[in-house]
Backbone bond lengths (Angstrom), bond angles and torsions (degrees), N, CA, C in turn:
res aa  C-N    CA-C-N  psi(-1)  N-CA   C-N-CA  omega(-1)  CA-C   N-CA-C  phi
1 M - - - 1.407 - - 1.532 114.70 -
2 G 1.309 114.60 -26.66 1.493 118.03 178.33 1.455 114.34 73.12
3 H 1.269 118.27 -139.98 1.415 129.91 -174.56 1.568 112.37 -97.51
4 Q 1.275 118.38 15.96 1.515 125.08 -172.95 1.549 105.02 -79.25
5 D 1.339 110.77 155.81 1.522 117.81 176.83 1.533 103.89 -73.52
6 F 1.386 112.54 146.06 1.541 118.99 175.96 1.448 104.01 -84.72
7 A 1.311 112.78 142.61 1.501 123.97 179.86 1.500 109.53 -83.01
8 G 1.316 119.82 -32.41 1.427 118.93 -173.98 1.497 109.49 177.46
9 M 1.338 115.84 -171.64 1.465 124.52 -176.44 1.538 107.40 -59.50
10 R 1.241 122.07 -35.76 1.540 124.25 -177.06 1.545 106.60 -58.18
11 D 1.378 116.78 -42.71 1.392 118.16 -177.51 1.487 112.79 -69.16
12 W 1.339 116.51 -36.55 1.461 124.52 177.11 1.526 108.31 -56.89
13 L 1.376 112.60 -49.95 1.478 116.33 -174.64 1.547 110.28 -64.61
14 L 1.352 112.76 -42.97 1.544 114.31 179.06 1.458 111.97 -62.14
15 E 1.318 120.95 -44.00 1.487 126.07 -178.83 1.513 103.11 -65.34
16 T 1.273 125.78 -47.21 1.423 122.94 -177.16 1.507 112.01 -59.20
17 N 1.409 112.16 -45.49 1.530 115.83 178.85 1.486 110.91 -62.47
18 N 1.333 119.11 -38.83 1.509 119.85 178.75 1.457 110.55 -67.11
19 F 1.260 120.08 -39.17 1.435 120.71 178.65 1.526 110.91 -64.19
20 L 1.361 117.93 -47.92 1.525 121.37 -176.71 1.556 104.80 -63.24
21 T 1.243 117.91 -42.55 1.486 121.03 -175.18 1.497 107.58 -66.67
22 G 1.341 119.90 -35.65 1.498 123.94 -179.94 1.469 109.30 -65.87
23 I 1.332 122.58 -33.23 1.440 124.60 -177.35 1.531 108.93 -101.33
24 R 1.418 112.63 18.71 1.494 119.20 174.68 1.566 115.94 57.32
25 Q 1.253 112.50 38.96 1.532 118.00 174.09 1.472 107.11 -103.68
26 K 1.277 118.91 141.12 1.494 126.52 177.54 1.561 108.50 -67.22
27 V 1.271 116.62 139.72 1.447 124.23 177.35 1.528 106.96 -108.47
28 L 1.359 113.86 130.50 1.432 118.25 179.50 1.518 114.28 -64.80
29 T 1.220 119.13 135.87 1.450 121.87 179.08 1.537 111.34 -107.98
30 N 1.288 116.18 6.89 1.420 124.02 -179.05 1.485 112.10 -146.56
31 K 1.338 123.63 -170.60 1.442 121.48 -173.80 1.598 109.05 -87.61
32 G 1.323 117.31 0.47 1.499 117.34 -178.76 1.514 111.88 82.20
33 R 1.341 112.10 -176.57 1.516 116.76 -178.08 1.504 110.19 -122.62
34 I 1.295 122.31 2.65 1.466 126.05 178.25 1.548 110.35 -106.60
35 S 1.289 111.15 129.10 1.526 117.52 -175.81 1.538 106.63 -72.76
36 H 1.343 109.65 156.50 1.475 112.34 178.73 1.461 115.63 -60.09
37 D 1.364 117.43 -40.53 1.450 119.54 177.73 1.536 113.23 -61.83
38 D 1.289 116.47 -40.73 1.490 120.06 176.53 1.640 110.56 -63.29
39 A 1.248 114.63 -42.32 1.466 119.28 -177.97 1.585 106.40 -64.96
40 V 1.312 118.20 -45.83 1.479 121.45 -179.35 1.440 108.12 -61.87
41 A 1.374 122.12 -42.94 1.489 124.14 179.96 1.518 109.18 -60.59
42 K 1.256 116.41 -47.36 1.504 122.53 -179.73 1.477 111.30 -57.80
43 V 1.255 113.40 -56.75 1.578 119.30 -177.92 1.465 110.51 -61.14
44 S 1.356 119.78 -34.01 1.431 121.26 -179.15 1.575 109.56 -68.51
45 S 1.276 113.93 -40.98 1.510 116.59 -179.80 1.518 112.15 -68.63
46 I 1.300 115.26 -34.53 1.487 118.98 177.94 1.431 110.36 -70.91
47 Y 1.406 115.62 -41.08 1.420 117.06 177.86 1.545 116.03 -67.73
48 D 1.248 116.12 -35.95 1.424 124.01 174.42 1.553 110.33 -55.06
49 E 1.367 117.42 -48.75 1.392 121.28 179.74 1.542 112.15 -65.55
50 F 1.385 115.54 -39.58 1.430 119.43 175.79 1.503 111.97 -60.03
51 R 1.367 114.31 -46.80 1.540 121.04 -178.53 1.513 108.84 -57.47
52 K 1.332 117.19 -46.14 1.552 117.20 -177.95 1.513 107.54 -60.19
53 R 1.245 119.43 -47.49 1.482 125.04 -178.02 1.541 108.57 -58.27
54 Q 1.284 116.66 -52.85 1.446 121.95 179.62 1.502 111.39 -58.46
55 D 1.310 116.88 -42.04 1.478 115.28 -178.20 1.556 111.60 -70.80
56 Q 1.291 121.14 -29.31 1.476 125.13 176.63 1.433 109.81 -66.83
57 E 1.392 118.04 -41.63 1.444 122.80 -171.72 1.544 111.65 -88.22
58 Y 1.312 118.57 -10.50 1.482 120.01 -176.51 1.419 113.72 -68.02
59 I 1.427 117.71 138.82 1.382 121.74 174.26 1.538 103.33 -132.53
60 S 1.255 120.55 119.27 1.516 125.18 -174.75 1.521 105.89 -70.21
61 D 1.331 113.52 159.18 1.426 123.04 176.63 1.556 106.46 -56.32
62 F 1.326 120.34 -41.87 1.431 123.67 -174.85 1.584 108.98 -61.73
63 D 1.352 110.64 -49.45 1.434 114.69 -176.34 1.594 109.82 -69.42
64 R 1.228 120.50 -26.36 1.474 119.35 175.67 1.459 111.40 -73.77
65 E 1.329 119.39 -41.00 1.392 121.00 176.27 1.514 115.84 -70.88
66 M 1.322 115.18 -31.41 1.478 121.31 172.42 1.524 113.96 -64.69
67 A 1.325 115.05 -38.59 1.471 119.72 177.16 1.577 108.01 -66.26
68 K 1.269 116.79 -41.69 1.512 119.44 177.73 1.480 111.07 -63.98
69 Y 1.283 120.82 -42.45 1.423 128.79 174.57 1.564 111.38 -53.81
70 L 1.385 110.21 -53.10 1.587 118.09 -172.25 1.491 108.53 -71.04
71 T 1.429 120.09 -28.34 1.433 116.41 -179.48 1.530 113.00 -96.40
72 G 1.406 116.03 2.67 1.406 122.14 177.82 1.612 115.75 76.56
73 T 1.330 111.34 15.22 1.481 113.96 -177.85 1.580 111.32 -91.34
74 D 1.263 118.86 5.99 1.387 122.74 -175.01 1.486 111.78 -89.71
75 K 1.368 120.62 -9.18 1.368 122.00 -173.05 1.565 111.06 -79.30
76 D 1.279 114.96 147.19 1.465 122.84 176.08 1.573 108.60 -82.96
77 D 1.369 118.35 124.95 1.353 122.82 -179.56 1.530 114.36 -88.67
């Protein structure tokens, strides 16, 4: 479809299917067997773990620049 405007939901579905097929992922042909509530619960727990790990490993730009400044590695040679 390129950079054209989408006409509606049908275009989004076709484009999503084309994308998934292009990266060799299976596309559901039915409603699946996991309820919406179960899916939301699972994704929420996975995201919570991801967020904890991301927050622990995060270093802000300010902290990164301050570390350079304090160690003297911010100077142009």
